[in-house]
DSSP file (Angstrom, degrees, kcal/mol; ACC not computed):
  #  RESIDUE AA STRUCTURE BP1 BP2  ACC     N-H-->O    O-->H-N    N-H-->O    O-->H-N    TCO  KAPPA ALPHA  PHI   PSI    X-CA   Y-CA   Z-CA
    1    1 A F              0   0    0      0, 0.0     2,-0.3     0, 0.0    55,-0.0   0.000 360.0 360.0 360.0 132.4    9.3    8.4    6.5
    2    2 A E        -     0   0    0     60,-0.0     2,-0.1     0, 0.0    57,-0.0  -0.990 360.0-115.6-146.8 147.3    9.4   11.6    4.7
    3    3 A A        -     0   0    0     -2,-0.3     2,-0.5     1,-0.1     0, 0.0  -0.470  31.8-113.5 -76.2 146.4    7.4   13.1    1.9
    4    4 A W        -     0   0    0     -2,-0.1    -1,-0.1     1,-0.1     7,-0.0  -0.749  21.4-152.7 -77.6 124.8    9.0   13.9   -1.5
    5    5 A D        -     0   0    0     -2,-0.5    -1,-0.1     2,-0.1     3,-0.1   0.472  35.4-114.2 -79.5  -3.5    9.0   17.6   -1.9
    6    6 A G        +     0   0    0      1,-0.3     2,-0.2     2,-0.1    -1,-0.1   0.322  69.2 138.7  91.9 -11.5    8.9   17.5   -5.6
    7    7 A E    >>  -     0   0    0      1,-0.1     3,-0.9     3,-0.0     4,-0.6  -0.430  57.9-131.2 -78.0 145.5   12.3   19.0   -6.1
    8    8 A E  G >4 S+     0   0    0      1,-0.2     3,-0.8     2,-0.2     4,-0.5   0.862 104.2  58.6 -62.3 -38.2   14.7   17.5   -8.7
    9    9 A D  G 34 S+     0   0    0      1,-0.2    -1,-0.2     2,-0.2     3,-0.1   0.696 110.0  43.2 -67.8 -19.4   17.7   17.2   -6.3
   10   10 A T  G X4 S+     0   0    0     -3,-0.9     3,-1.6     1,-0.1    -1,-0.2   0.491  89.0  89.9-101.1  -6.3   15.7   15.0   -4.0
   11   11 A R  G X< S+     0   0    0     -3,-0.8     3,-2.0    -4,-0.6    -2,-0.2   0.853  76.4  65.8 -60.8 -37.1   14.2   12.8   -6.8
   12   12 A T  G 3  S+     0   0    0     -4,-0.5    -1,-0.3     1,-0.3    -2,-0.1   0.643  90.5  65.4 -63.7 -15.2   17.1   10.4   -6.7
   13   13 A R  G <  S+     0   0    0     -3,-1.6     2,-0.4     1,-0.1    -1,-0.3   0.512 101.5  55.7 -84.8  -3.4   16.2    9.3   -3.1
   14   14 A Y    <   -     0   0    0     -3,-2.0     2,-0.5    -4,-0.2    -1,-0.1  -0.994  60.4-165.6-132.6 136.1   12.9    7.8   -4.3
   15   15 A K        -     0   0    0     -2,-0.4     2,-0.3    -3,-0.0    -3,-0.1  -0.962  21.0-159.7-118.0 110.9   12.2    5.1   -7.0
   16   16 A L        -     0   0    0     -2,-0.5    30,-0.1     1,-0.1    -2,-0.0  -0.674  10.0-127.9 -95.6 142.7    8.6    5.3   -7.8
   17   17 A G        -     0   0    0     -2,-0.3    -1,-0.1    28,-0.2     2,-0.1  -0.199  28.7-105.9 -76.7 173.9    6.7    2.4   -9.5
   18   18 A G        -     0   0    0      1,-0.1    27,-1.0    26,-0.0     2,-0.4  -0.215  32.4 -92.8 -94.1-178.2    4.6    2.7  -12.5
   19   19 A I  B     -A   44   0A   0     25,-0.2    25,-0.2     1,-0.1    24,-0.1  -0.827  52.1 -91.6-101.1 142.9    0.9    2.7  -13.0
   20   20 A K        -     0   0    0     23,-3.2     2,-0.1    -2,-0.4    -1,-0.1  -0.153  46.8-107.0 -51.4 143.1   -0.8   -0.6  -13.9
   21   21 A R     >  -     0   0    0      1,-0.1     4,-2.2    -3,-0.0     5,-0.2  -0.457  21.3-122.9 -71.6 145.8   -1.1   -1.2  -17.6
   22   22 A V  H  > S+     0   0    0      1,-0.2     4,-2.8     2,-0.2     5,-0.2   0.902 112.8  52.8 -58.0 -42.3   -4.6   -0.8  -19.1
   23   23 A S  H  > S+     0   0    0      1,-0.2     4,-2.0     2,-0.2    -1,-0.2   0.881 109.1  47.0 -63.9 -36.0   -4.5   -4.3  -20.3
   24   24 A S  H  > S+     0   0    0      2,-0.2     4,-2.2     1,-0.2    -1,-0.2   0.877 112.8  50.1 -67.5 -40.4   -3.6   -5.7  -17.0
   25   25 A A  H  X S+     0   0    0     -4,-2.2     4,-3.1     2,-0.2    -2,-0.2   0.927 112.4  48.3 -63.7 -45.9   -6.5   -3.6  -15.3
   26   26 A L  H  X S+     0   0    0     -4,-2.8     4,-2.3     1,-0.2     5,-0.2   0.931 111.1  50.0 -62.2 -44.1   -9.0   -4.9  -17.9
   27   27 A R  H  X S+     0   0    0     -4,-2.0     4,-3.0    -5,-0.2     5,-0.2   0.924 112.9  46.7 -61.4 -45.5   -7.9   -8.5  -17.4
   28   28 A K  H  X>S+     0   0    0     -4,-2.2     4,-2.8     1,-0.2     5,-1.2   0.917 111.0  50.8 -61.4 -47.3   -8.2   -8.2  -13.6
   29   29 A L  H  <5S+     0   0    0     -4,-3.1     6,-2.9     3,-0.2     4,-0.5   0.893 115.1  44.0 -61.6 -36.5  -11.6   -6.5  -13.9
   30   30 A D  H  <5S+     0   0    0     -4,-2.3     4,-0.4     4,-0.2    -2,-0.2   0.934 123.2  34.2 -68.8 -51.2  -12.9   -9.4  -16.2
   31   31 A M  H  <5S+     0   0    0     -4,-3.0    -2,-0.2    -5,-0.2    -3,-0.2   0.747 133.2  17.9 -88.8 -20.5  -11.4  -12.2  -14.3
   32   32 A A  T  <5S+     0   0    0     -4,-2.8    -3,-0.2    -5,-0.2    -2,-0.1   0.708 127.1  36.2-117.6 -31.5  -11.6  -11.2  -10.6
   33   33 A Y  S > <S-     0   0    0     -5,-1.2     3,-2.0    -4,-0.5    -3,-0.2   0.316  91.0-120.0-118.6  11.8  -14.1   -8.4  -10.2
   34   34 A N  T 3  S-     0   0    0     -4,-0.4    -4,-0.2     1,-0.3     3,-0.1   0.886  77.7 -59.0  51.5  40.7  -17.0   -9.0  -12.6
   35   35 A D  T 3  S+     0   0    0     -6,-2.9     2,-1.0     1,-0.2    -1,-0.3   0.625  96.8 144.6  67.4  17.9  -16.2   -5.6  -14.3
   36   36 A D    X   -     0   0    0     -3,-2.0     3,-1.8    -7,-0.4     4,-0.3  -0.753  30.5-169.7 -88.3 104.5  -16.7   -3.6  -11.0
   37   37 A V  G >  S+     0   0    0     -2,-1.0     3,-1.5     1,-0.3    -1,-0.2   0.766  77.4  72.1 -66.7 -26.4  -14.1   -0.9  -11.3
   38   38 A S  G 3  S+     0   0    0      1,-0.3    -1,-0.3    -3,-0.1    -2,-0.0   0.692  92.7  57.5 -63.9 -16.9  -14.7    0.2   -7.8
   39   39 A K  G <  S+     0   0    0     -3,-1.8     2,-1.2    -6,-0.1    -1,-0.3   0.534  79.4  98.6 -92.0  -5.4  -12.9   -3.0   -6.6
   40   40 A L    <   +     0   0    0     -3,-1.5     3,-0.2    -4,-0.3    -1,-0.1  -0.681  41.4 157.3 -86.5  98.8   -9.7   -2.2   -8.5
   41   41 A L        +     0   0    0     -2,-1.2     3,-0.3     1,-0.2    63,-0.2   0.469  52.6  69.1-103.2  -6.8   -7.5   -0.7   -5.8
   42   42 A D        +     0   0    0      1,-0.2    -1,-0.2    61,-0.1   -22,-0.1  -0.261  47.4 126.3-118.3  48.8   -4.0   -1.3   -7.1
   43   43 A M  S    S+     0   0    0     -3,-0.2   -23,-3.2     1,-0.2     2,-0.4   0.866  83.4  32.4 -73.8 -33.1   -3.6    1.0  -10.0
   44   44 A C  B    S-A   19   0A   0     -3,-0.3     2,-0.4   -25,-0.2    -1,-0.2  -0.979  78.7-174.0-119.1 135.2   -0.5    2.5   -8.5
   45   45 A R        +     0   0    0    -27,-1.0     2,-0.3    -2,-0.4   -28,-0.2  -0.987   8.1 176.0-137.9 132.7    1.8    0.3   -6.4
   46   46 A E        -     0   0    0     -2,-0.4     2,-0.5   -30,-0.1   -30,-0.1  -0.954  18.1-145.6-131.7 156.2    4.8    1.1   -4.3
   47   47 A T        -     0   0    0     -2,-0.3     2,-0.4     2,-0.0    -2,-0.0  -0.973  17.1-175.5-118.5 133.1    7.0   -1.1   -2.0
   48   48 A L        -     0   0    0     -2,-0.5     2,-0.4     2,-0.0    -2,-0.0  -0.981   9.9-152.4-126.5 140.7    8.5    0.4    1.0
   49   49 A Y        -     0   0    0     -2,-0.4     2,-0.4     7,-0.0    -2,-0.0  -0.944   6.6-164.0-118.1 139.2   10.9   -1.4    3.4
   50   50 A F        -     0   0    0     -2,-0.4     3,-0.1     1,-0.1    -2,-0.0  -0.943  20.9-142.2-121.0 138.1   11.4   -0.6    7.1
   51   51 A E  S    S+     0   0    0     -2,-0.4     2,-0.3     1,-0.1    -1,-0.1   0.766  86.0   4.5 -72.2 -24.2   14.3   -1.7    9.3
   52   52 A N  S  > S-     0   0    0      1,-0.1     4,-1.2    -3,-0.0     3,-0.1  -0.948  76.9-103.1-152.3 171.8   11.9   -2.2   12.2
   53   53 A V  H  > S+     0   0    0     -2,-0.3     4,-2.6     1,-0.2     5,-0.1   0.765 113.9  63.3 -73.8 -27.5    8.3   -2.2   13.2
   54   54 A S  H  > S+     0   0    0      1,-0.2     4,-2.8     2,-0.2    -1,-0.2   0.918 104.3  47.3 -61.6 -43.8    8.6    1.2   15.0
   55   55 A L  H  > S+     0   0    0      2,-0.2     4,-1.9     1,-0.2    -1,-0.2   0.872 110.7  51.3 -67.0 -33.4    9.5    2.9   11.7
   56   56 A L  H  X S+     0   0    0     -4,-1.2     4,-2.5     2,-0.2    -2,-0.2   0.936 110.9  49.2 -64.9 -45.4    6.6    1.2    9.9
   57   57 A E  H  X S+     0   0    0     -4,-2.6     4,-2.2     1,-0.2    -2,-0.2   0.918 109.0  53.1 -62.7 -42.2    4.2    2.4   12.7
   58   58 A G  H  X S+     0   0    0     -4,-2.8     4,-1.9     1,-0.2    -1,-0.2   0.906 108.8  48.6 -58.0 -42.4    5.6    5.9   12.4
   59   59 A C  H  X S+     0   0    0     -4,-1.9     4,-2.7     1,-0.2    -1,-0.2   0.947 111.0  50.0 -59.4 -46.7    4.9    5.9    8.7
   60   60 A L  H  X S+     0   0    0     -4,-2.5     4,-2.2     1,-0.2    -2,-0.2   0.876 109.4  52.1 -59.3 -38.6    1.3    4.6    9.2
   61   61 A L  H  X S+     0   0    0     -4,-2.2     4,-1.1     2,-0.2    -1,-0.2   0.866 109.2  49.8 -67.1 -36.9    0.7    7.3   11.8
   62   62 A K  H >X S+     0   0    0     -4,-1.9     3,-0.5     2,-0.2     4,-0.5   0.919 110.2  51.1 -68.4 -44.0    1.9   10.1    9.3
   63   63 A L  H >< S+     0   0    0     -4,-2.7     3,-1.4     1,-0.2     6,-0.2   0.927 105.8  55.3 -62.2 -40.6   -0.3    8.7    6.7
   64   64 A E  H 3< S+     0   0    0     -4,-2.2    -1,-0.2     1,-0.3    -2,-0.2   0.810 112.6  42.7 -58.9 -31.1   -3.3    8.8    9.1
   65   65 A T  H << S+     0   0    0     -4,-1.1    -1,-0.3    -3,-0.5    -2,-0.2   0.358  86.6 108.4-103.7   5.4   -2.8   12.5    9.7
   66   66 A D    X<  -     0   0    0     -3,-1.4     3,-1.6    -4,-0.5    42,-0.1  -0.757  59.1-152.3 -80.9 119.2   -2.1   13.5    6.1
   67   67 A P  T 3  S+     0   0    0      0, 0.0    -1,-0.1     0, 0.0    -4,-0.0   0.652  92.5  56.3 -69.5 -14.3   -5.1   15.5    4.8
   68   68 A T  T 3  S+     0   0    0     39,-0.1    40,-0.9    40,-0.1     2,-0.4   0.468 101.8  66.3 -92.3  -6.3   -4.4   14.4    1.2
   69   69 A V    <   -     0   0    0     -3,-1.6     2,-0.5    -6,-0.2    37,-0.2  -0.965  58.5-162.9-125.6 133.8   -4.6   10.7    2.0
   70   70 A D  E     -B  105   0B   0     35,-3.0    35,-3.1    -2,-0.4     2,-0.8  -0.971  21.1-139.3-110.3 127.6   -7.4    8.4    3.1
   71   71 A V  E     +B  104   0B   0     -2,-0.5    33,-0.2    33,-0.2     3,-0.1  -0.761  27.2 174.4 -81.5 110.8   -6.2    5.1    4.5
   72   72 A V  E     +     0   0B   0     31,-2.6     2,-0.3    -2,-0.8    32,-0.2   0.815  59.8   2.5 -93.7 -32.5   -8.7    2.6    3.1
   73   73 A L  E     -B  103   0B   0     30,-1.5    30,-2.5     2,-0.0     2,-0.4  -0.984  48.9-169.0-156.7 141.3   -7.3   -0.8    4.2
   74   74 A V  E     +B  102   0B   0     -2,-0.3     2,-0.4    28,-0.2    28,-0.2  -0.993  15.8 176.6-129.9 126.5   -4.4   -2.1    6.3
   75   75 A K  E     -B  101   0B   0     26,-2.8    26,-3.8    -2,-0.4     2,-0.4  -0.998   7.5-166.7-134.4 131.0   -3.7   -5.9    6.2
   76   76 A S  E     -B  100   0B   0     -2,-0.4    24,-0.2    24,-0.3    -2,-0.0  -0.915  23.9-174.7-119.4 138.2   -0.8   -7.5    7.9
   77   77 A S        +     0   0    0     22,-2.9     2,-0.2    -2,-0.4    23,-0.1   0.226  56.8 113.5-109.2  12.0    0.8  -11.0    7.7
   78   78 A M        -     0   0    0     21,-0.5     2,-0.3    20,-0.1    -2,-0.1  -0.568  46.4-168.0 -82.6 149.8    3.1  -10.4   10.6
   79   79 A Q        -     0   0    0     -2,-0.2     2,-0.1    12,-0.1     3,-0.1  -0.945  26.8-102.7-130.9 156.6    2.8  -12.4   13.8
   80   80 A A    >   -     0   0    0     -2,-0.3     3,-2.2     1,-0.1     2,-0.1  -0.420  54.4 -86.5 -67.1 146.2    4.2  -12.0   17.2
   81   81 A V  T 3  S+     0   0    0      1,-0.3    -1,-0.1    -2,-0.1    11,-0.1  -0.335 115.7   9.2 -50.0 124.0    7.0  -14.4   18.1
   82   82 A G  T 3  S+     0   0    0      9,-0.4    -1,-0.3     1,-0.2    10,-0.1   0.526  89.0 157.1  79.3   3.1    5.6  -17.8   19.4
   83   83 A E    <   -     0   0    0     -3,-2.2     8,-1.7     8,-0.2     2,-0.3  -0.360  39.3-126.9 -59.6 142.4    2.0  -16.7   18.4
   84   84 A R  B     -C   90   0C   0      6,-0.2     6,-0.2     1,-0.1     2,-0.1  -0.693  15.0-138.8 -94.1 145.7   -0.2  -19.8   18.0
   85   85 A D    >   -     0   0    0      4,-2.1     3,-2.3    -2,-0.3    -1,-0.1  -0.245  44.5 -78.0 -86.4-175.1   -2.3  -20.5   14.9
   86   86 A R  T 3  S+     0   0    0      1,-0.3    -2,-0.0     2,-0.1    -1,-0.0   0.744 131.7  55.9 -60.1 -24.5   -5.8  -21.9   14.9
   87   87 A S  T 3  S-     0   0    0      2,-0.2    -1,-0.3     1,-0.0     3,-0.1   0.335 115.2-116.8 -88.3   9.1   -4.6  -25.5   15.6
   88   88 A R  S <  S+     0   0    0     -3,-2.3     2,-0.4     1,-0.3    -2,-0.1   0.706  72.7 133.3  62.6  23.3   -2.8  -24.1   18.7
   89   89 A E        -     0   0    0      1,-0.0    -4,-2.1    -6,-0.0    -1,-0.3  -0.816  63.4-109.8 -97.7 143.8    0.6  -25.0   17.4
   90   90 A K  B     -C   84   0C   0     -2,-0.4     2,-1.0    -6,-0.2     3,-0.3  -0.526  19.1-141.3 -76.7 142.5    3.3  -22.4   17.7
   91   91 A K        +     0   0    0     -8,-1.7    -9,-0.4    -2,-0.2    -8,-0.2  -0.711  41.6 151.3-101.7  77.9    4.3  -20.9   14.3
   92   92 A E        +     0   0    0     -2,-1.0     2,-0.4   -10,-0.1    -1,-0.2   0.859  64.8  50.5 -78.7 -39.6    8.1  -20.6   14.9
   93   93 A L        -     0   0    0     -3,-0.3     2,-0.4     2,-0.0    -1,-0.1  -0.853  67.0-177.5-107.9 140.9    8.9  -21.0   11.2
   94   94 A R        -     0   0    0     -2,-0.4     2,-0.4     2,-0.1    -3,-0.0  -0.987  20.4-137.7-132.8 139.4    7.3  -19.1    8.4
   95   95 A A  S    S+     0   0    0     -2,-0.4     2,-0.0     2,-0.1    -2,-0.0  -0.791  71.1  13.4 -93.1 140.0    7.7  -19.3    4.7
   96   96 A G  S    S-     0   0    0     -2,-0.4    -2,-0.1     2,-0.0     0, 0.0  -0.222  96.8 -60.1  90.4 173.5    7.9  -16.0    2.9
   97   97 A M        -     0   0    0     -2,-0.0     2,-0.1   -19,-0.0    -2,-0.1  -0.801  47.8-121.2-100.0 132.8    8.4  -12.5    4.1
   98   98 A P        +     0   0    0      0, 0.0     2,-0.3     0, 0.0   -20,-0.1  -0.493  41.8 175.5 -71.9 149.5    5.9  -10.8    6.5
   99   99 A F        -     0   0    0     -2,-0.1   -22,-2.9     2,-0.0   -21,-0.5  -0.937  30.8-138.0-145.1 163.1    4.4   -7.7    5.0
  100  100 A V  E     -B   76   0B   0     -2,-0.3     2,-0.5   -24,-0.2   -24,-0.3  -0.988  18.5-153.9-127.3 122.9    1.8   -5.1    5.7
  101  101 A R  E     -B   75   0B   0    -26,-3.8   -26,-2.8    -2,-0.5     2,-0.5  -0.828  11.4-173.4 -95.4 130.4   -0.4   -4.0    2.8
  102  102 A V  E     -B   74   0B   0     -2,-0.5     2,-0.5   -28,-0.2   -28,-0.2  -0.983   7.4-162.7-127.2 123.6   -1.8   -0.5    3.0
  103  103 A N  E     -B   73   0B   0    -30,-2.5   -31,-2.6    -2,-0.5   -30,-1.5  -0.908  17.0-179.5 -99.8 126.0   -4.4    0.8    0.4
  104  104 A V  E     -B   71   0B   0     -2,-0.5     2,-0.5   -33,-0.2   -33,-0.2  -0.905  20.5-147.5-125.3 157.6   -4.7    4.5    0.3
  105  105 A R  E     -B   70   0B   0    -35,-3.1   -35,-3.0    -2,-0.3     2,-1.9  -0.969  17.0-136.9-121.4 132.5   -6.9    6.9   -1.7
  106  106 A M    >   +     0   0    0     11,-0.5     3,-1.2    -2,-0.5   -37,-0.2  -0.372  46.4 152.0 -87.4  63.2   -5.5   10.3   -2.7
  107  107 A A  T 3   +     0   0    0     -2,-1.9    -1,-0.2     1,-0.3   -38,-0.2   0.796  63.9  50.0 -66.6 -36.7   -8.7   12.0   -1.8
  108  108 A G  T 3  S+     0   0    0    -40,-0.9     2,-0.6    -3,-0.3    -1,-0.3   0.279  87.6 104.1 -91.3  10.2   -7.4   15.4   -0.9
  109  109 A S    <>  -     0   0    0     -3,-1.2     4,-2.2   -41,-0.4     5,-0.2  -0.828  52.7-163.0-104.1 118.9   -5.2   15.9   -4.0
  110  110 A E  H  > S+     0   0    0     -2,-0.6     4,-2.2     1,-0.2    -1,-0.2   0.869  97.2  55.1 -62.2 -34.2   -6.3   18.2   -6.8
  111  111 A E  H  > S+     0   0    0      2,-0.2     4,-1.4     1,-0.2    -1,-0.2   0.907 107.1  48.9 -64.9 -43.2   -3.9   16.5   -9.0
  112  112 A A  H  4>S+     0   0    0      2,-0.2     5,-2.7     1,-0.2     4,-0.4   0.882 110.1  51.8 -63.4 -40.8   -5.4   13.0   -8.2
  113  113 A R  H ><5S+     0   0    0     -4,-2.2     3,-1.0     1,-0.2    -2,-0.2   0.903 106.9  53.9 -61.6 -40.7   -8.9   14.4   -9.0
  114  114 A G  H 3<5S+     0   0    0     -4,-2.2    -1,-0.2     1,-0.3    -2,-0.2   0.833 111.6  44.9 -62.9 -33.8   -7.6   15.8  -12.4
  115  115 A L  T 3<5S-     0   0    0     -4,-1.4    -1,-0.3    -5,-0.1    -2,-0.2   0.464 112.4-122.8 -89.2  -3.1   -6.4   12.3  -13.2
  116  116 A C  T < 5S+     0   0    0     -3,-1.0    -3,-0.2    -4,-0.4     3,-0.2   0.830  81.6 115.5  60.7  36.6   -9.6   10.7  -12.0
  117  117 A V      < +     0   0    0     -5,-2.7   -11,-0.5    -6,-0.1    -4,-0.2   0.092  40.0  95.9-116.0  21.9   -7.7    8.6   -9.5
  118  118 A D              0   0    0     -6,-0.4    -5,-0.1     1,-0.2    -1,-0.1   0.494 360.0 360.0 -93.2  -5.9   -9.1   10.0   -6.3
  119  119 A A              0   0    0     -3,-0.2    -1,-0.2    -7,-0.2    -2,-0.1   0.397 360.0 360.0-124.9 360.0  -11.8    7.5   -5.7
């Protein structure tokens, strides 16, 4: 994990996603959140891939110590090998890709405050 320094020559190492379209945000607010804007947490979305869990853990630890970022939520679909589900059966096979979702707030950023995306 490394932060982008904002320099043009390092920009090619990062592919940043876009901001959610206004029409998509309005539709989600109407259909899922009863127009409660505070529940809309995915205005900006990025996908990061890690070769192993240790690298993921290192990234999360760096996020935790970054003064410009508040970690709001961490949700994981990963399971230990051989872990049992509620029916006590081993879940050796899984459909889909295990993931960890992390919601962050750019609370310490003047730029985020200026764009009104800090809360």
